[in-house]
MIBATOR-81271 format. One record per residue (C-alpha): residue number from 0; x, y, z. Coordinates in nm, 2 decimals, padded with zeros to 4 digits. Layout:
MIBATOR-81271
[atom NUM,[X,Y,Z]]
...
end
This chain:
MIBATOR-81271
[atom 0,[-02.35,00.59,-02.19]]
[atom 1,[-02.06,00.57,-02.44]]
[atom 2,[-02.27,00.76,-02.70]]
[atom 3,[-02.36,01.03,-02.44]]
[atom 4,[-01.99,01.07,-02.35]]
[atom 5,[-01.91,01.11,-02.72]]
[atom 6,[-02.18,01.38,-02.76]]
[atom 7,[-02.05,01.56,-02.45]]
[atom 8,[-01.70,01.56,-02.59]]
[atom 9,[-01.82,01.72,-02.91]]
[atom 10,[-02.00,01.99,-02.72]]
[atom 11,[-01.70,02.06,-02.50]]
[atom 12,[-01.48,02.07,-02.81]]
[atom 13,[-01.71,02.33,-02.97]]
[atom 14,[-01.70,02.55,-02.65]]
[atom 15,[-01.32,02.51,-02.64]]
[atom 16,[-01.28,02.61,-03.01]]
[atom 17,[-01.50,02.92,-02.97]]
[atom 18,[-01.33,03.04,-02.65]]
[atom 19,[-01.08,03.33,-02.69]]
[atom 20,[-00.93,03.24,-02.34]]
[atom 21,[-00.72,02.96,-02.48]]
[atom 22,[-00.51,03.17,-02.71]]
[atom 23,[-00.15,03.23,-02.63]]
[atom 24,[-00.04,03.52,-02.41]]
[atom 25,[00.23,03.70,-02.62]]
[atom 26,[00.59,03.65,-02.49]]
[atom 27,[00.66,04.03,-02.50]]
[atom 28,[00.40,04.09,-02.23]]
[atom 29,[00.61,03.88,-01.98]]
[atom 30,[00.91,04.11,-02.04]]
[atom 31,[00.69,04.43,-02.05]]
[atom 32,[00.54,04.35,-01.70]]
[atom 33,[00.87,04.20,-01.57]]
[atom 34,[00.69,03.87,-01.50]]
[atom 35,[00.93,03.57,-01.45]]
[atom 36,[00.82,03.26,-01.64]]
[atom 37,[00.86,02.96,-01.43]]
[atom 38,[00.99,03.19,-01.15]]
[atom 39,[01.32,03.20,-01.34]]
[atom 40,[01.52,03.52,-01.40]]
[atom 41,[01.65,03.60,-01.75]]
[atom 42,[01.99,03.46,-01.66]]
[atom 43,[01.84,03.12,-01.56]]
[atom 44,[01.87,03.17,-01.18]]
[atom 45,[01.56,03.12,-00.96]]
[atom 46,[01.35,03.40,-00.83]]
[atom 47,[01.40,03.40,-00.45]]
[atom 48,[01.07,03.32,-00.27]]
[atom 49,[01.19,03.28,00.08]]
[atom 50,[01.48,03.24,00.33]]
[atom 51,[01.58,02.90,00.47]]
[atom 52,[01.84,02.74,00.70]]
[atom 53,[01.75,02.38,00.61]]
[atom 54,[01.96,02.33,00.30]]
[atom 55,[02.15,02.51,00.02]]
[atom 56,[02.20,02.41,-00.35]]
[atom 57,[02.53,02.55,-00.47]]
[atom 58,[02.54,02.55,-00.85]]
[atom 59,[02.72,02.87,-00.94]]
[atom 60,[02.87,03.19,-00.79]]
[atom 61,[02.80,03.54,-00.89]]
[atom 62,[03.06,03.79,-01.03]]
[atom 63,[03.11,04.15,-00.94]]
[atom 64,[02.82,04.26,-01.17]]
[atom 65,[02.59,03.98,-01.06]]
[atom 66,[02.66,03.76,-01.35]]
[atom 67,[02.64,03.38,-01.31]]
[atom 68,[02.98,03.21,-01.28]]
[atom 69,[02.98,02.83,-01.33]]
[atom 70,[03.13,02.62,-01.05]]
[atom 71,[03.14,02.26,-00.93]]
[atom 72,[02.82,02.19,-00.74]]
[atom 73,[02.76,02.12,-00.38]]
[atom 74,[02.45,02.04,-00.17]]
[atom 75,[02.45,02.15,00.20]]
[atom 76,[02.22,02.01,00.46]]
[atom 77,[02.21,02.25,00.75]]
[atom 78,[02.55,02.37,00.64]]
[atom 79,[02.71,02.02,00.61]]
[atom 80,[02.82,01.91,00.26]]
[atom 81,[02.65,01.61,00.12]]
[atom 82,[02.99,01.46,00.04]]
[atom 83,[03.09,01.46,00.41]]
[atom 84,[02.76,01.32,00.52]]
[atom 85,[02.78,01.03,00.28]]
[atom 86,[03.15,00.96,00.35]]
[atom 87,[03.09,00.94,00.73]]
[atom 88,[02.78,00.73,00.75]]
[atom 89,[02.74,00.48,01.03]]
[atom 90,[02.64,00.15,00.86]]
[atom 91,[02.32,00.19,00.67]]
[atom 92,[02.16,00.45,00.89]]
[atom 93,[02.28,00.75,00.70]]
[atom 94,[01.92,00.85,00.61]]
[atom 95,[01.82,00.84,00.97]]
[atom 96,[02.11,01.07,01.07]]
[atom 97,[02.03,01.30,00.78]]
[atom 98,[01.66,01.31,00.88]]
[atom 99,[01.77,01.41,01.24]]
[atom 100,[01.99,01.68,01.10]]
[atom 101,[01.72,01.83,00.87]]
[atom 102,[01.46,01.82,01.15]]
[atom 103,[01.66,01.94,01.44]]
[atom 104,[01.94,02.14,01.28]]
[atom 105,[02.24,01.97,01.43]]
[atom 106,[02.42,01.63,01.42]]
[atom 107,[02.32,01.40,01.70]]
[atom 108,[02.55,01.25,01.97]]
[atom 109,[02.57,00.88,01.98]]
[atom 110,[02.31,00.85,02.26]]
[atom 111,[02.08,01.10,02.08]]
[atom 112,[02.11,00.90,01.76]]
[atom 113,[02.03,00.57,01.93]]
[atom 114,[01.72,00.73,02.09]]
[atom 115,[01.61,00.88,01.76]]
[atom 116,[01.64,00.54,01.58]]
[atom 117,[01.43,00.38,01.85]]
[atom 118,[01.17,00.66,01.81]]
[atom 119,[01.17,00.60,01.43]]
[atom 120,[01.14,00.22,01.46]]
[atom 121,[00.85,00.26,01.70]]
[atom 122,[00.66,00.43,01.42]]
[atom 123,[00.74,00.19,01.13]]
[atom 124,[00.42,-00.01,01.16]]
[atom 125,[00.10,00.11,01.00]]
[atom 126,[-00.22,00.15,01.21]]
[atom 127,[-00.43,-00.16,01.28]]
[atom 128,[-00.60,-00.28,00.97]]
[atom 129,[-00.46,00.01,00.76]]
[atom 130,[-00.28,-00.22,00.52]]
[atom 131,[-00.58,-00.45,00.46]]
[atom 132,[-00.85,-00.19,00.45]]
[atom 133,[-00.68,00.10,00.29]]
[atom 134,[-00.40,-00.05,00.07]]
[atom 135,[-00.48,-00.41,-00.02]]
[atom 136,[-00.85,-00.35,-00.08]]
[atom 137,[-00.81,-00.03,-00.28]]
[atom 138,[-00.50,-00.08,-00.50]]
[atom 139,[-00.40,00.18,-00.75]]
[atom 140,[-00.23,00.15,-01.09]]
[atom 141,[-00.02,00.46,-01.00]]
[atom 142,[00.17,00.44,-00.68]]
[atom 143,[00.22,00.81,-00.64]]
[atom 144,[-00.15,00.86,-00.64]]
[atom 145,[-00.18,00.57,-00.39]]
[atom 146,[00.09,00.74,-00.17]]
[atom 147,[-00.12,01.06,-00.18]]
[atom 148,[-00.44,00.90,-00.08]]
[atom 149,[-00.28,00.69,00.19]]
[atom 150,[-00.12,01.01,00.33]]
[atom 151,[-00.47,01.17,00.35]]
[atom 152,[-00.62,00.86,00.50]]
[atom 153,[-00.36,00.88,00.79]]
[atom 154,[-00.54,01.21,00.88]]
[atom 155,[-00.83,01.00,00.99]]
[atom 156,[-00.61,00.80,01.23]]
[atom 157,[-00.50,01.12,01.40]]
[atom 158,[-00.70,01.23,01.71]]
[atom 159,[-00.63,01.60,01.65]]
[atom 160,[-00.49,01.64,01.30]]
[atom 161,[-00.55,02.01,01.23]]
[atom 162,[-00.35,02.17,01.51]]
[atom 163,[-00.07,02.40,01.38]]
[atom 164,[00.16,02.36,01.69]]
[atom 165,[00.52,02.31,01.57]]
[atom 166,[00.59,02.02,01.80]]
[atom 167,[00.27,01.85,01.69]]
[atom 168,[00.37,01.90,01.33]]
[atom 169,[00.71,01.75,01.41]]
[atom 170,[00.55,01.44,01.57]]
[atom 171,[00.32,01.39,01.27]]
[atom 172,[00.60,01.45,01.02]]
[atom 173,[00.82,01.19,01.19]]
[atom 174,[00.53,00.95,01.18]]
[atom 175,[00.50,01.00,00.80]]
[atom 176,[00.87,00.96,00.75]]
[atom 177,[00.87,00.63,00.93]]
[atom 178,[00.55,00.49,00.76]]
[atom 179,[00.62,00.60,00.40]]
[atom 180,[00.84,00.30,00.32]]
[atom 181,[00.58,00.04,00.42]]
[atom 182,[00.30,00.24,00.24]]
[atom 183,[00.51,00.25,-00.08]]
[atom 184,[00.62,-00.11,-00.08]]
[atom 185,[00.28,-00.25,00.02]]
[atom 186,[00.11,-00.04,-00.24]]
[atom 187,[00.33,-00.19,-00.50]]
[atom 188,[00.26,-00.54,-00.37]]
[atom 189,[-00.11,-00.47,-00.38]]
[atom 190,[-00.09,-00.34,-00.74]]
[atom 191,[00.10,-00.64,-00.86]]
[atom 192,[-00.13,-00.89,-00.68]]
[atom 193,[-00.46,-00.72,-00.79]]
[atom 194,[-00.38,-00.62,-01.15]]
[atom 195,[-00.12,-00.88,-01.25]]
[atom 196,[-00.21,-01.18,-01.02]]
[atom 197,[00.13,-01.20,-00.87]]
[atom 198,[00.19,-01.38,-00.54]]
[atom 199,[00.13,-01.15,-00.24]]
[atom 200,[00.42,-01.17,00.01]]
[atom 201,[00.41,-00.93,00.30]]
[atom 202,[00.70,-00.87,00.54]]
[atom 203,[00.64,-00.65,00.84]]
[atom 204,[00.92,-00.40,00.90]]
[atom 205,[01.19,-00.49,01.15]]
[atom 206,[01.28,-00.25,01.43]]
[atom 207,[01.65,-00.34,01.41]]
[atom 208,[01.67,-00.25,01.04]]
[atom 209,[01.73,00.09,00.89]]
[atom 210,[01.47,00.24,00.66]]
[atom 211,[01.69,00.14,00.36]]
[atom 212,[01.73,-00.22,00.49]]
[atom 213,[01.35,-00.24,00.56]]
[atom 214,[01.26,-00.13,00.20]]
[atom 215,[01.47,-00.41,00.06]]
[atom 216,[01.34,-00.66,00.32]]
[atom 217,[00.98,-00.57,00.26]]
[atom 218,[01.01,-00.56,-00.12]]
[atom 219,[01.19,-00.89,-00.18]]
[atom 220,[01.00,-01.22,-00.13]]
[atom 221,[01.29,-01.38,00.05]]
[atom 222,[01.38,-01.07,00.24]]
[atom 223,[01.75,-01.11,00.16]]
[atom 224,[01.99,-00.83,00.07]]
[atom 225,[02.36,-00.76,00.08]]
[atom 226,[02.53,-00.50,00.29]]
[atom 227,[02.64,-00.31,-00.02]]
[atom 228,[02.29,-00.31,-00.17]]
[atom 229,[02.15,-00.16,00.15]]
[atom 230,[02.43,00.09,00.16]]
[atom 231,[02.36,00.21,-00.19]]
[atom 232,[01.99,00.25,-00.12]]
[atom 233,[02.07,00.43,00.20]]
[atom 234,[02.29,00.67,00.00]]
[atom 235,[02.01,00.73,-00.25]]
[atom 236,[01.77,00.82,00.03]]
[atom 237,[02.03,01.07,00.18]]
[atom 238,[02.09,01.22,-00.17]]
[atom 239,[01.72,01.28,-00.22]]
[atom 240,[01.63,01.39,00.13]]
[atom 241,[01.62,01.76,00.04]]
[atom 242,[01.72,02.00,-00.23]]
[atom 243,[01.66,02.35,-00.10]]
[atom 244,[01.34,02.54,-00.05]]
[atom 245,[01.29,02.64,-00.42]]
[atom 246,[01.23,02.30,-00.58]]
[atom 247,[00.87,02.26,-00.70]]
[atom 248,[00.75,02.00,-00.45]]
[atom 249,[00.90,02.17,-00.14]]
[atom 250,[00.76,02.50,-00.26]]
[atom 251,[00.42,02.33,-00.30]]
[atom 252,[00.45,02.20,00.05]]
[atom 253,[00.54,02.54,00.20]]
[atom 254,[00.27,02.72,00.00]]
[atom 255,[00.00,02.48,00.12]]
[atom 256,[00.14,02.48,00.48]]
[atom 257,[00.13,02.86,00.49]]
[atom 258,[-00.25,02.85,00.46]]
[atom 259,[-00.28,02.67,00.79]]
[atom 260,[-00.39,02.34,00.64]]
[atom 261,[-00.29,02.01,00.81]]
[atom 262,[00.05,01.86,00.73]]
[atom 263,[-00.12,01.56,00.56]]
[atom 264,[-00.27,01.78,00.30]]
[atom 265,[00.05,01.98,00.25]]
[atom 266,[00.26,01.66,00.20]]
[atom 267,[-00.01,01.52,-00.03]]
[atom 268,[00.03,01.83,-00.25]]
[atom 269,[00.41,01.79,-00.25]]
[atom 270,[00.37,01.43,-00.36]]
[atom 271,[00.15,01.54,-00.65]]
[atom 272,[00.42,01.79,-00.76]]
[atom 273,[00.70,01.53,-00.73]]
[atom 274,[00.50,01.29,-00.95]]
[atom 275,[00.55,01.51,-01.25]]
[atom 276,[00.80,01.40,-01.52]]
[atom 277,[00.97,01.74,-01.51]]
[atom 278,[01.04,01.68,-01.13]]
[atom 279,[01.06,01.35,-00.95]]
[atom 280,[00.95,01.14,-01.25]]
[atom 281,[01.26,01.24,-01.45]]
[atom 282,[01.45,00.93,-01.35]]
[atom 283,[01.18,00.72,-01.54]]
[atom 284,[01.24,00.94,-01.85]]
[atom 285,[01.61,00.86,-01.83]]
[atom 286,[01.54,00.49,-01.79]]
[atom 287,[01.31,00.48,-02.09]]
[atom 288,[01.56,00.66,-02.30]]
[atom 289,[01.85,00.44,-02.20]]
[atom 290,[01.64,00.13,-02.27]]
[atom 291,[01.60,00.24,-02.63]]
[atom 292,[01.97,00.34,-02.65]]
[atom 293,[02.08,-00.01,-02.53]]
[atom 294,[01.83,-00.18,-02.77]]
[atom 295,[02.01,00.00,-03.05]]
[atom 296,[02.37,-00.03,-02.95]]
[atom 297,[02.39,-00.30,-02.68]]
[atom 298,[02.62,-00.25,-02.39]]
[atom 299,[02.90,-00.17,-02.63]]
[atom 300,[03.25,-00.02,-02.57]]
[atom 301,[03.26,00.12,-02.93]]
[atom 302,[03.26,00.49,-02.88]]
[atom 303,[03.17,00.56,-03.25]]
[atom 304,[02.84,00.37,-03.20]]
[atom 305,[02.77,00.56,-02.89]]
[atom 306,[02.86,00.89,-03.05]]
[atom 307,[02.62,00.82,-03.34]]
[atom 308,[02.32,00.76,-03.11]]
[atom 309,[02.41,01.07,-02.90]]
[atom 310,[02.42,01.29,-03.21]]
[atom 311,[02.09,01.15,-03.33]]
[atom 312,[01.94,01.23,-02.99]]
[atom 313,[02.07,01.58,-03.00]]
[atom 314,[01.94,01.63,-03.35]]
[atom 315,[01.59,01.51,-03.26]]
[atom 316,[01.62,01.20,-03.48]]
[atom 317,[01.60,00.94,-03.21]]
[atom 318,[01.38,00.85,-02.92]]
[atom 319,[01.11,01.12,-02.86]]
[atom 320,[01.24,01.37,-03.12]]
[atom 321,[01.28,01.65,-02.86]]
[atom 322,[01.65,01.69,-02.90]]
[atom 323,[01.68,01.64,-02.52]]
[atom 324,[01.91,01.39,-02.36]]
[atom 325,[01.75,01.31,-02.03]]
[atom 326,[01.97,01.29,-01.72]]
[atom 327,[02.19,01.59,-01.83]]
[atom 328,[02.16,01.96,-01.75]]
[atom 329,[02.01,02.12,-01.44]]
[atom 330,[01.83,02.44,-01.35]]
[atom 331,[02.08,02.53,-01.08]]
[atom 332,[02.40,02.32,-01.12]]
[atom 333,[02.63,02.44,-01.39]]
[atom 334,[02.95,02.23,-01.40]]
[atom 335,[02.87,01.93,-01.18]]
[atom 336,[02.58,01.79,-00.99]]
[atom 337,[02.73,01.66,-00.66]]
[atom 338,[02.46,01.39,-00.63]]
[atom 339,[02.55,01.24,-00.96]]
[atom 340,[02.92,01.25,-00.89]]
[atom 341,[02.87,01.06,-00.56]]
[atom 342,[02.62,00.82,-00.70]]
[atom 343,[02.85,00.73,-00.99]]
[atom 344,[03.11,00.60,-00.75]]
[atom 345,[02.85,00.40,-00.54]]
[atom 346,[02.71,00.25,-00.86]]
[atom 347,[03.05,00.13,-00.97]]
[atom 348,[03.11,-00.04,-00.64]]
[atom 349,[02.78,-00.24,-00.66]]
[atom 350,[02.83,-00.31,-01.03]]
[atom 351,[03.16,-00.47,-00.95]]
[atom 352,[03.01,-00.68,-00.67]]
[atom 353,[02.73,-00.80,-00.90]]
[atom 354,[02.94,-00.86,-01.21]]
[atom 355,[02.77,-00.58,-01.41]]
[atom 356,[03.07,-00.37,-01.50]]
[atom 357,[02.99,-00.39,-01.87]]
[atom 358,[02.66,-00.20,-01.80]]
[atom 359,[02.83,00.05,-01.57]]
[atom 360,[03.11,00.11,-01.83]]
[atom 361,[02.85,00.17,-02.10]]
[atom 362,[02.67,00.43,-01.88]]
[atom 363,[03.01,00.59,-01.82]]
[atom 364,[03.10,00.60,-02.19]]
[atom 365,[02.76,00.74,-02.28]]
[atom 366,[02.80,01.01,-02.01]]
[atom 367,[03.14,01.12,-02.14]]
[atom 368,[03.02,01.12,-02.50]]
[atom 369,[02.72,01.33,-02.43]]
[atom 370,[02.94,01.59,-02.26]]
[atom 371,[03.19,01.59,-02.55]]
[atom 372,[02.91,01.62,-02.82]]
[atom 373,[02.73,01.90,-02.64]]
[atom 374,[03.05,02.10,-02.61]]
[atom 375,[03.13,02.04,-02.98]]
[atom 376,[02.78,02.12,-03.10]]
[atom 377,[02.65,02.38,-02.86]]
[atom 378,[02.98,02.51,-02.71]]
[atom 379,[02.88,02.47,-02.35]]
[atom 380,[02.94,02.25,-02.05]]
[atom 381,[02.65,02.03,-01.94]]
[atom 382,[02.64,01.85,-01.60]]
[atom 383,[02.53,01.50,-01.55]]
[atom 384,[02.23,01.52,-01.31]]
[atom 385,[02.13,01.27,-01.04]]
[atom 386,[01.86,01.11,-01.25]]
[atom 387,[02.11,00.96,-01.50]]
[atom 388,[02.25,00.72,-01.24]]
[atom 389,[01.96,00.69,-01.00]]
[atom 390,[01.75,00.47,-01.24]]
[atom 391,[02.06,00.25,-01.31]]
[atom 392,[02.11,00.22,-00.93]]
[atom 393,[01.75,00.11,-00.87]]
[atom 394,[01.78,-00.14,-01.15]]
[atom 395,[02.09,-00.30,-00.99]]
[atom 396,[01.89,-00.32,-00.67]]
[atom 397,[01.61,-00.50,-00.84]]
[atom 398,[01.37,-00.22,-00.76]]
[atom 399,[01.08,-00.20,-01.01]]
[atom 400,[01.02,00.11,-01.21]]
[atom 401,[00.68,00.16,-01.04]]
[atom 402,[00.87,00.25,-00.72]]
[atom 403,[01.14,00.48,-00.87]]
[atom 404,[00.94,00.80,-00.79]]
[atom 405,[00.78,00.68,-00.47]]
[atom 406,[01.13,00.61,-00.34]]
[atom 407,[01.21,00.97,-00.42]]
[atom 408,[00.91,01.08,-00.21]]
[atom 409,[01.00,00.84,00.07]]
[atom 410,[01.33,01.02,00.10]]
[atom 411,[01.21,01.38,00.03]]
[atom 412,[00.94,01.37,00.30]]
[atom 413,[01.22,01.45,00.55]]
[atom 414,[01.29,01.77,00.37]]
[atom 415,[00.93,01.86,00.33]]
[atom 416,[00.86,01.82,00.70]]
[atom 417,[01.17,02.04,00.79]]
[atom 418,[01.07,02.32,00.55]]
[atom 419,[00.70,02.30,00.66]]
[atom 420,[00.81,02.35,01.03]]
[atom 421,[01.06,02.62,00.94]]
[atom 422,[00.79,02.82,00.76]]
[atom 423,[00.57,02.80,01.07]]
[atom 424,[00.85,02.91,01.29]]
[atom 425,[00.99,03.20,01.10]]
[atom 426,[00.74,03.33,00.85]]
[atom 427,[00.38,03.24,00.93]]
[atom 428,[00.22,03.45,00.66]]
[atom 429,[00.01,03.29,00.38]]
[atom 430,[00.21,03.28,00.06]]
[atom 431,[00.02,03.48,-00.19]]
[atom 432,[00.21,03.60,-00.50]]
[atom 433,[00.05,03.83,-00.76]]
[atom 434,[-00.03,03.80,-01.13]]
[atom 435,[-00.10,04.07,-01.39]]
[atom 436,[-00.43,04.05,-01.58]]
[atom 437,[-00.37,04.10,-01.95]]
[atom 438,[-00.71,04.00,-02.09]]
[atom 439,[-00.98,04.23,-02.22]]
[atom 440,[-01.27,04.39,-02.03]]
[atom 441,[-01.62,04.34,-02.17]]
[atom 442,[-01.97,04.48,-02.12]]
[atom 443,[-02.23,04.23,-01.99]]
[atom 444,[-02.47,04.11,-02.26]]
[atom 445,[-02.80,03.95,-02.16]]
[atom 446,[-02.83,03.59,-02.27]]
[atom 447,[-03.12,03.65,-02.51]]
[atom 448,[-02.90,03.90,-02.70]]
[atom 449,[-02.59,03.69,-02.72]]
[atom 450,[-02.48,03.55,-03.07]]
end
């Protein structure tokens, strides 16, 4: 079998080498046909692909001539600033209130919120035998892949999964939001038990707990957590709940939903998009980079040592040689990423409680040094993005790296459902953009005459 596979690879490589279809498309053709690479305009702004009332990413303003003017960033959910939503949370249920806001478009009254929390808690549990049959007996090494397959499997537990009715979509979406935490945590437990022979400890979600509290409860063998730990995780879920309709995973969700496919398939596609290291997997890139930085410098307060490693990163002489410093810069935000600004303060509070201020201060020093060196070398301002502090936050919470990106999905599914519903309500047309063919035309040659 191994020999046959080797022979097949050689044959495929020969086909690949002979093919003219894998040569580069010249860059000048993109400009000539006014095609936007990556759906980005020449000034770096995104190509508008729709209208939304769900959320808004404010990263810049535009001058009189349409030029981009940098500004401090903000993130608005249904018109409410993320800063205000985080500052006014009730206990550790900020994510639940944010979910209500994204789905229904307004902030709930006290009675409405209590009823909504009850409705969410009633959906926490997985279907009978789902955990054993679908998760424990079929573990995956990659938890994002497992989250995808589990989402599709829930289709089979739905008596009428293909209807496009908006209310039915809302019910199914709420069910996914409530069940994703258990699916994510149990998938991790199954992986560690099956592949690494770790003890399997399963806690069933508690109705009185928020989603953030349940994640910590289900994840930790003793089920214990502090109020501040749950508060930080709740904030992370709020921060990641949505990010406009133009981010890659939400766009994927809406594109798939516009075809009339079921919401399970659309959400599965969004998860696949979020898995990518250029999207939701970016926090792992930051964590891996910072691990190597700390291995080199330790948690030092010596700015010269930090400057040296930052310069080497920028010059492509350290870590992966790309010249990139992960956790900095953003496609939309220009001066500041509000999510990073808010998360920094929350991380400092937990670091102080846990006696880890040396680690926090190192991150802070690294952040300041990166901004100074980028300004000195490249003469531009670079914002710290949310990924720089999210990995640090997860580490303080004792959350394993395997769950970093799944936790992003657990939060973002609220936004995906809201945008999926919005598209059904106000657009309804299949999304079908166009491309320009720039290949050659050929006359057909019978097989016996081909060389």
